[in-house]
N, C-alpha and C positions, 0 to 999 in steps of 0.2 A: 281940441280943435272945434271951431265954431262953424266951418263951413259945411254944407249939407252935401255928403258924398253918396247919398244912397243911389242916386242915378248916374253917377260918373262911371264910365267904363273902367274896368279893372283890366290892366295890361298884365300880360303873362311873361315871365322871362325863364328861360330853362338853362340849366348848367349841367354838363355831363362829366362824369369821372369814369374813365376807363382803367381798369385794373387787370394786370397780368403778372402773375408770378410774384405777388407780394409788392409789385411797383405800380405806380400810377403815372400817367404822363401828364406833363405840362408844356405850355406854348411859352418859349424863351424869347422876349422881344427885348431890344435895346431901343430905348426911347430917350429924348434929349433930358428927361428928369432921372434916368438911370435904369437899370435893369428891371424888367416887368416880367412877373411869371403870372400865368393864368390858365384857367380851364377853359374849354370852349364853351361860349355860352352866346345867348342872343335872345331878342324877343321872339315870341311867337307870332307868326303872321296871321293877318286877319282870316277868321274862319278855320284856322289850322287847330287840329285836335292835339290832345297830350302826347300820344305816341309820335306823331309825325313831326312835331317840333324839334325833339332832339335827334332825331334821324336826320332832318335837314340841316341842321347846324353841324353836326359830325361830317355829313356829306360836303357841306361848302367849306368848313375850315381844314378837315383832315383827309378827304376823300374816302371816309371809311363809311361803309352802309350798315346799319345795325340789324338790317333784315336778315343778313346772314348768320347771325348769332343763334346759338340753340335757344336762348332766353332774351327777351327785350330787357332794355334798362330798367330798373327798378327805382320807383320813387322812394327816396331815403329821408328827404326833408323839404318842408313847405313853409313859407313865411310871408305873412302878408305884410306889406308896407303902405303907409300912409303918411304923407309927408306935404306939408305946405312949402312950397318953393318961392324964394324972394321975387316979388313982382307979379305972382299969381294969386287970384282970389280963391280959386278952388284947389282942394287938395289933389295931389298925384296919388294915385292908387296902383299898386303893382303887387302881384302874387310871384314870388320867386320860388321854383321848383328845381331841386337838386336830385339829379338821378345818377345811379351807379349801374355799371355793367361789368361782368367778368368776362375777359376774354380767354377762351381756351386756347390751348397750345397751338401755335401757328397763326392764329387769328391776329396777334399783335403785329405780324408782319405787314397785313394790309393797311396799317395806319401810316399815313404819309410822314416822311421825315422832316417836312417843312409845312408851315402853315399855308393852305393852298388859296385862301381869299383875301391875301394882304400882299401887297406889293413887295414888301420887304422879305418875303418867304422865310419868317422867323422859324428857328428850328425847334422840333418837338423833342422834348428830354423825358426820359423815364427816370423816375426817383422812387426811393422806398417810400411806400404809403405812409409809414408812420412819420418819416421825415417831412412829407408833404403836408400832413395834417398839422404840422407846427408852423408852416410857412404863413406870411401875410400875402394873399393873393391880390392882384391888382383888380379883379372883377367883383371885390366886396365893397361894399358901401361902408366908409369909415365911421358913419354914425351908427352902425350896428353895435350892440353891445358885444364886446369881446367874447364873454363866456358862452354866448349863444352861437357866434359865428365859429368858434372853435369847436364847440360840441357838434355842430352840423358836420363840419368837414371831418372830425375825428371819427364819426359814426359812418360817413360814407367811405372814408379812405381805410380806415382800420377794420371796424367791424364789417364793413361791406366787402372786404377784400376777398376773403374765402366764401362767403355766403351773400347772394344778392336777393335773398328773400327776407321778409319781416316787415314789422310795421313802419308806417311814416311817422317821422318825428315832426311835430308842428310846434312852431315857435311863435305863435300868435299871442305874445304876452304883453 
């Protein structure tokens, strides 16, 4: 890429995986293009720190406050994206952070049954984490390399199920 991106701001997007009893939750939306499954995600707001952004996203989308968990969500995957979009002369820069949190017994009951910040009130479904790791989720960039995308989700959903500690996997390749 020839555009100078050294002074362009880097946007941050957070995505959160909640896991309980070997299952992860997904938001199930019916769209004109068909069924859409996604994890709660969204951009960090201006001035928002890393722990605050996922907490706010889960509060907005699922009415769930991670402040009540015995341990905060753990960063499981980070990826930097730099893309030159059609019609723009400067590259778009974004850092994607995927966090995972294990919900102890009873905490999963506090997750809303429907998406709270969408007029459709899409249902929240709980699926086996191993099965969720194999799905194509709607909040993934189709330009991502599939092996990196799958490995990130596999680590967060499968390895992150029983244990929410460990090193961050970085896919800045």
